[in-house]
C-alpha positions in Angstrom: -5.8 -16.5 -4.1 -4.9 -13.3 -2.3 -3.3 -10.3 -3.9 -1.5 -7.6 -1.9 -0.9 -4.2 -3.6 1.7 -1.5 -3.1 0.6 2.1 -2.3 2.2 5.3 -1.1 0.9 6.9 2.1 -0.1 10.6 1.6 -1.9 11.2 4.9 -2.1 9.6 8.3 -4.9 9.9 10.9 -5.7 8.4 14.3 -3.6 6.5 16.7 -2.8 2.9 17.7 -5.4 0.4 16.4 -7.5 3.2 14.8 -4.5 4.6 12.9 -5.4 4.8 9.2 -3.8 6.3 6.1 -4.8 7.6 2.7 -2.8 5.8 0.0 -2.3 6.6 -3.7 -2.7 3.4 -5.7 -2.6 3.7 -9.5 -3.8 7.3 -9.3 -6.7 6.4 -6.9 -6.9 7.1 -3.2 -7.6 4.3 -0.8 -8.0 4.3 3.0 -6.2 1.5 4.9 -5.6 0.6 8.5 -2.0 1.2 9.5 -2.0 -0.4 13.0 0.4 -3.2 11.8 3.0 -0.7 10.5 3.2 1.8 13.4 6.4 3.5 12.0 4.9 4.1 8.5 4.2 7.7 7.6 3.6 10.0 4.6 5.8 9.2 1.7 6.3 5.6 2.7 5.3 2.7 0.5 3.3 -0.1 2.1 2.0 -3.5 1.0 -1.7 -3.8 1.8 -4.5 -6.3 1.4 -8.2 -6.2 2.4 -7.9 -2.8 3.9 -4.8 -3.4 6.1 -1.2 -2.4 5.5 1.0 -5.4 6.1 4.5 -4.1 5.8 6.6 -1.1 4.7 8.3 -1.5 1.4 11.4 0.2 0.0 10.8 2.3 -3.0 12.7 -0.2 -5.2 10.5 -3.1 -4.0 7.3 -1.1 -4.5 8.4 -0.2 -8.0 9.2 -3.9 -8.8 5.8 -5.0 -7.5 4.0 -2.4 -9.5 5.9 -3.4 -12.6 5.0 -7.0 -12.1 1.3 -6.1 -11.6 1.3 -4.2 -14.9 3.0 -7.1 -16.6 0.4 -9.5 -15.4 -2.5 -7.2 -16.3 -1.1 -6.7 -19.8 -0.7 -10.5 -20.4 -4.2 -11.4 -19.2 -6.6 -12.6 -22.0 
């Protein structure tokens, strides 16, 4: 099973296939490749998995995804 996570971009570096971004995820910073979301920039929410941002999310969708992740984590044995 794969799990994608929402994170907000705080900084972008590089260009084209080497474009990467620092994301804030649950209070932690992660670096992910942004090559597949060329229009994403600081302040945008992205869905990422295995070090790659897959799509840009609306703030509402990101909030709902984060809420669902918390709900799952709280219900785990």
